[in-house]
Each structure stands twice: as C-alpha cells, then as structure tokens.
C-alpha positions as CSV (number, residue, x, y, z in Angstrom):
1,M,78.2,-55.1,-104.4
2,N,78.1,-55.0,-108.3
3,S,75.2,-55.8,-110.6
4,K,76.8,-59.1,-111.7
5,Q,77.8,-60.4,-108.4
6,R,75.9,-63.6,-107.2
7,V,74.3,-63.3,-103.7
8,A,72.4,-65.4,-101.4
9,I,69.0,-64.2,-100.3
10,K,67.6,-65.5,-97.0
11,I,63.9,-65.0,-96.8
12,I,62.3,-65.0,-93.4
13,D,58.6,-65.6,-92.9
14,K,57.6,-63.0,-90.2
15,N,54.4,-64.7,-89.3
16,A,55.9,-68.1,-88.9
17,L,58.7,-66.6,-86.7
18,A,56.2,-64.4,-84.7
19,S,54.0,-67.4,-84.0
20,K,57.0,-69.2,-82.3
21,G,58.2,-66.1,-80.6
22,E,61.4,-66.0,-82.6
23,L,61.1,-62.9,-84.7
24,G,63.5,-61.2,-82.2
25,F,66.3,-63.5,-83.1
26,A,66.0,-62.6,-86.8
27,R,65.9,-58.8,-86.1
28,R,68.8,-59.1,-83.7
29,E,70.8,-61.1,-86.4
30,I,70.1,-58.4,-89.0
31,E,70.8,-55.4,-86.6
32,I,74.3,-57.0,-85.7
33,L,75.3,-58.1,-89.2
34,K,74.4,-54.7,-90.7
35,D,76.7,-53.1,-88.2
36,I,79.8,-55.2,-88.9
37,E,82.3,-55.8,-91.6
38,H,85.2,-58.3,-91.5
39,T,87.0,-60.6,-93.8
40,H,85.9,-63.7,-91.7
41,I,82.3,-62.8,-91.2
42,V,79.5,-63.1,-93.8
43,S,78.6,-59.8,-95.3
44,V,75.0,-58.5,-95.5
45,Y,74.4,-56.1,-98.5
46,E,70.8,-55.1,-98.3
47,V,67.7,-55.9,-96.2
48,F,64.1,-55.6,-97.5
49,E,61.0,-55.9,-95.5
50,N,57.4,-56.0,-96.2
51,H,54.3,-57.0,-94.1
52,N,55.0,-60.7,-94.5
53,E,58.7,-61.3,-95.0
54,I,62.2,-60.0,-94.3
55,S,64.7,-60.7,-97.2
56,I,68.3,-60.5,-96.4
57,C,70.7,-60.1,-99.4
58,M,74.0,-61.5,-98.3
59,E,77.3,-62.8,-99.5
60,L,77.0,-66.2,-101.2
61,L,79.2,-68.8,-99.5
62,E,79.6,-71.7,-102.1
63,G,82.3,-73.7,-100.2
64,G,80.0,-75.4,-97.7
65,S,80.5,-75.8,-93.9
66,I,83.9,-76.8,-92.4
67,I,82.3,-80.4,-91.9
68,E,81.3,-80.6,-95.5
69,R,84.7,-79.5,-96.6
70,I,86.5,-82.2,-94.6
71,Q,84.0,-84.9,-95.9
72,R,84.7,-83.7,-99.5
73,M,88.5,-83.8,-99.0
74,K,88.2,-87.3,-97.4
75,R,91.0,-86.4,-95.0
76,P,91.6,-84.1,-92.1
77,F,93.0,-80.6,-92.5
78,T,96.9,-80.4,-92.6
79,G,98.5,-78.4,-89.8
80,V,99.0,-75.5,-92.1
81,E,95.3,-75.6,-93.2
82,T,94.2,-75.9,-89.5
83,K,96.3,-73.0,-88.4
84,K,95.0,-70.8,-91.4
85,H,91.3,-71.5,-90.6
86,L,91.7,-71.3,-86.8
87,K,93.4,-67.9,-87.3
88,G,90.5,-66.7,-89.3
89,I,88.0,-67.9,-86.8
90,I,89.9,-66.3,-84.0
91,K,90.3,-63.0,-85.9
92,A,86.5,-62.9,-86.5
93,I,85.6,-63.7,-82.8
94,N,88.3,-61.0,-81.6
95,Y,86.6,-58.5,-83.9
96,L,83.2,-59.2,-82.5
97,H,84.5,-59.1,-78.9
98,Q,86.2,-55.7,-79.5
99,R,82.8,-54.4,-80.5
100,K,81.2,-56.0,-77.5
101,I,79.2,-58.6,-79.5
102,A,78.9,-62.3,-78.4
103,H,78.1,-64.8,-81.2
104,R,76.9,-67.5,-78.8
105,D,76.5,-70.3,-81.3
106,L,80.0,-71.1,-82.5
107,K,79.8,-74.6,-84.1
108,P,81.1,-76.3,-87.2
109,E,77.8,-75.6,-89.1
110,N,78.2,-71.9,-88.6
111,L,81.6,-72.0,-90.2
112,M,81.4,-71.7,-94.0
113,F,83.9,-71.3,-96.9
114,T,83.6,-68.7,-99.7
115,S,84.2,-71.4,-102.4
116,P,85.3,-75.0,-102.8
117,A,88.9,-73.7,-103.7
118,D,91.9,-74.5,-101.6
119,D,92.4,-70.8,-101.1
120,A,88.9,-70.2,-99.9
121,I,88.3,-68.0,-96.9
122,I,86.4,-69.3,-93.7
123,K,83.6,-67.2,-92.5
124,L,81.5,-67.1,-89.4
125,I,77.6,-67.1,-90.1
126,D,74.3,-67.3,-88.2
127,F,74.0,-64.4,-85.8
128,G,70.6,-65.3,-84.5
129,F,71.8,-66.0,-80.9
130,S,74.2,-63.2,-80.9
131,K,74.0,-60.5,-78.6
132,S,75.4,-56.8,-78.4
133,M,76.7,-56.0,-74.9
134,R,76.6,-52.3,-75.8
135,K,72.7,-52.3,-75.4
136,H,71.9,-55.4,-73.4
137,G,74.5,-55.6,-70.6
138,A,75.8,-58.9,-69.2
139,L,75.0,-62.3,-70.8
140,E,73.2,-64.6,-68.5
141,S,71.0,-67.0,-70.5
142,P,72.4,-70.2,-72.1
143,C,71.9,-70.7,-75.9
144,G,73.1,-72.5,-78.9
145,S,73.1,-76.2,-79.4
146,L,74.8,-79.2,-77.8
C-alpha cells in the first residue's frame, strides 16, 4: 500500500457488537482476512484497535456489487463476461478451500468489483461467517442468508 492509495476503512463499534454477541464474527473476519492474499478476495492492509473500536483498513472496491453492476449495465452479462467473473469467483473459493477456509455467505451482495470499468476484477468480500477448518474442525451450524 502506498501513501496516495485510496482505501476503505471499516469501523466496528466493539460495544455494539458485544451487546449483540457478534464481536466474535468481526474478530474471525479479521483473523482470516489478515492470513490470506488472492486476486479475487478483498485485501486487508492494516487493523487498528482501541478500547471502543476496531478499524480495518482495506482495499477500496468502487465498482459496486454484482447486482449493482448488472442494474447499471441494463443488460445481463454476456457469455464471455459471465465466464470471466465465474472463473474469478471459483478461483477465490478454491484458494480458500485449499487453506481449509469456508466462506459460508456466498451471495451476490458479497461479490464486488474493483472499479466501474469493463476490465474490473470481481472480489469476494464479507468474511464474518467464514470459518477456518484448521482450528475449528467440521462445520455443523447453518449460517448466511436466504
């Protein structure tokens, strides 16, 4: 990361999450994202924590979600575009599974593009429900959204 690079900063209110019992989701997301690096997965650069907040400095994805992109284009993806984006998603999932990580919340809202440009790269985001099999064993609990 260079000093002129634009980034996204996700600020997590620890007290609000703790009161809902969800602080563990944030910690798991950070732990997993800090440990992985892939072209088709959002990058985390730094994590800062104080008594009240966790701030995650991460890659800025300015192209919107896959749904937003289709709505902006006012047409479905072409066969070539579909193949390119699916290939990126599959590569990301394969990378995670090789490292014994399950994302567990794969949905259109969690697929974002690096920019609005036609050659933008699709990236997998939101690892709050993810789980590392290296530390936690078999997956048994259902999660995600319907």
